[in-house]
C-alpha positions, -999 to +999 in steps of 0.1 A: +000+000+000+028+024+009+044+019-025+011+024-043+005+056-023+040+068-032+035+061-069+000+077-071+004+104-044-030+093-031-041+076+001-065+053-017-053+020-032-071+001-060-097+026-071-122+009-095-108-026-086-139-034-067-173-041-084-187-006-074-171+020-096-148+044-077-146+023-046-110+017-034-096-015-021-080+003+009-074+038+022-043+044+042-057+077+055-077+057+081-058+054+114-051+018+125-030+011+156-006-017+165-012-041+181-049-035+186-058-035+149-032-062+138-048-094+125-031-126+117-061-135+096-062-103+076-028-091+065-043-064+043-060-048+072-028-051+093-009-035+065-030-004+069-011+002+102+023+007+086+008+020+053-010+047+072+022+057+091+040+061+057+011+081+043+011+105+072+048+108+071+045+117+034+021+144+043+043+158+071+073+158+049+055+177+022+045+203+048+081+206+060+101+203+028+077+207-002+066+181-027+099+174-045+120+169-014+093+149+003+091+126-027+128+121-027+129+113+011+099+089+008+116+071-021+147+066+000+126+054+030+105+030+009+130+016-016+161+014+006+141+005+037+123-024+021+156-044+021+163-037+058+131-043+077+115-077+082+084-068+101+064-036+106+077-031+142+112-027+127+103+000+102+107+030+126+143+022+136+152+016+099+137+049+089+157+067+116+189+050+103+181+060+067+173+096+079+205+100+099+230+125+087+260+120+110+261+083+120+247+091+155+210+084+158+211+093+195+214+130+187+183+129+165+178+129+127+167+157+104+132+143+102+129+126+136+098+144+147+079+138+114+088+101+115+081+098+153+047+115+151+036+094+122+047+060+136+040+066+173+004+075+164+001+040+151+018+022+180+050+015+160+072+038+181+072+054+216+063+091+216+096+111+216+092+139+242+113+163+221+087+160+193+055+172+211 
């Protein structure tokens, strides 16, 4: 879903795929939270948790950097990150590593607060007190 959102710059996935014209398969703009909304039996619904975090991150990055820079950052996070995380609970740490600009994650990263707010809202990170 996150890759589809990136490619279309839209929170909806699979418009017109369903029998009712204009109905999307999923919408990553709907907030789902880990672990409450995770389902072993419905991986697509579970995917909305991390997909929604990426969608919100995209929106926050556009507000901070503008569309072009946000697209570049999201491309890095998605395409480099996909080889580094094995489960959705790993994504936050991987994004911080990809965002780091001085090989020291402990001192923060350029987009720490945007990443933290997007992922903590969905239960995939603890709220960082410097980002409130």
